[in-house]
N, C-alpha and C positions, 0 to 999 in steps of 0.2 A: 181526709181519707180516715183519721182516727175516729171521727164521729160516725162514719158508715160502719167501721169495724165495731165499735161499741154498740151501736143499734143492732147489727147482725148478731153479735154474741148474745145481747139481751134476749132477742127473739128466740135464738136457739135454745137458751136456757128456759125460756117461757114454754116453748113447743116441747122440748125433751121431758121436762117435768110434768106437763099438762096441768099446770096449777096457775092460779092468777098470781100476778106479781105481788110479793109482800111490800109492807110499808117502805121499806129501804130496798129499792131495786137497782141501786148503783153497782157497778162491776168493780171489782178489786183490779187495778192496772197490773198487779203482779202476776195475774194469770195469763196475761198476753206476752208470748215470746217475742223477743225481738232480738237482732244480731248486734254486733259491735257498733254498727252505723245507725241504730235505733230503727232499722227497716223491720216490719212486721214479719214474723216467720210463720207463714200460713201453710196448712196442708192443701193438696190440690188433687182432685181425681183426674186421671187420664184413662178413660174406657176405650177398648179396642173397638167396641160399637155400643150405641146406646138404643138400638131398636134392632128386634130380630122377628123374622117372619118364618113361621113353622110350615107354611105352604098349607096342603089340604090334608085334613085328618078325619076319621070318622067319629061320630057322637059316641062318647063314653071313653075315649082314649085319653091318656094322661101323656103329657110331653113336658119336656123340661130343657131349659137352656141355661148355660152358665156365662154370666157377663163377667169378663176379666178386666181389671184395672190395676193401675200402678199409682201409687202415691209419688207424684211429680212435685210436691211442695217442699217445704223446709221444716216441716215439724210433724209429729204423729198425727195420722188421720183418724179419727173415731167416728164411727156410724153410730147415731143414737137410734135410728128406726129405719125400717123399710116397710112400707104398706103397699098393698095393691088395691085397685079401684074396685075389687069383688073378692068375695070368698073363695072363687074358683081358682084364684091365682095365689100361691104361697111363695114369698120370698124368703131365702135363707142367706144371712148375711154375717160377716165376721164380727164377733162381739168384742175382740181384744183390738187395741190400737195397732196400726199399720204404720210402720217407721219410713221416713222418707226413703225413696228408692225401692222399696219393697212392693211386691205384687200380691194381690188377693182376688177374691171372686165373690159374686153374689148369685147364688143359683135360683132360679125362678121355675116352679112347677105349675103347670095349667091343667085343669080337669075339664073336659069338654062336656061332661054328662049334662044333658038338658040344653045344650047351646046349639045354635044352628047359624048357617050362613057366615059372613065375615064378623070376627070378634077381635076387638082391639082392647088391650088392658094396659094402663099405666101403672108403674111401680114407682112410688115416691120414696127417695132417699133423702134422709135428713142427717146431715154430718156436719163438723167443724170446719166446713170448707166455705168459700166466698165465691158464689152464693151458697146459702145453707142447704137449699133444695136442689136436687138433680132428679130428673125424670128419666126412666127407662121405659121402654115400650116393647110389647110383645103383640103379634097379630097372627091370626090363623083362620083358615076357612074351614068350617065344620060341617061335613055332610052328615045328612041322617042315614042310619042303618037301614039296609034293605029288609023289608018285612017278609 
C-alpha cells in the first residue's frame, strides 16, 4: 500500500510541476501524514454528481454548472489543476486547501459558439487524492440558430 502511495505522490508531483523528475526523485516520507496507528491520512473527494446534462441550448449560448463536493478524507485536499478537453469549457476550482469535512465547488462554464448537435466535454481534476485524477463530465445538445 505504501508503494502505491509513493508512486501516486511521485506522479502527482511530476504532473503538477510539469517538469521531468530531477536526479533525486525520492519522496521525503515526512510529507505523508499518518495517524497514531500509522494509517495514511488521505484527502478524498465526495461529489454530489460527476456528470451534468445541460439539455438543449441554442448555438452561441453560454451555460454553467457548479459541481459541489466535500472532503471526506482525513487531511487537507489540494486541487493542483482542473483542465477541460476543449477551450470552450472553462473550469474554476478552489486554489486554497479544503479541510476534512469542509465543502467546496468547481464551477464549469461552457461556450456553445460554433458547436452543434451533441457535445460532451471532460474536465480532469488533479488533486492529492487517491486516485490522483478525477473526471467530471458535461454534455449538451446544441441547436443551430434559425436564420
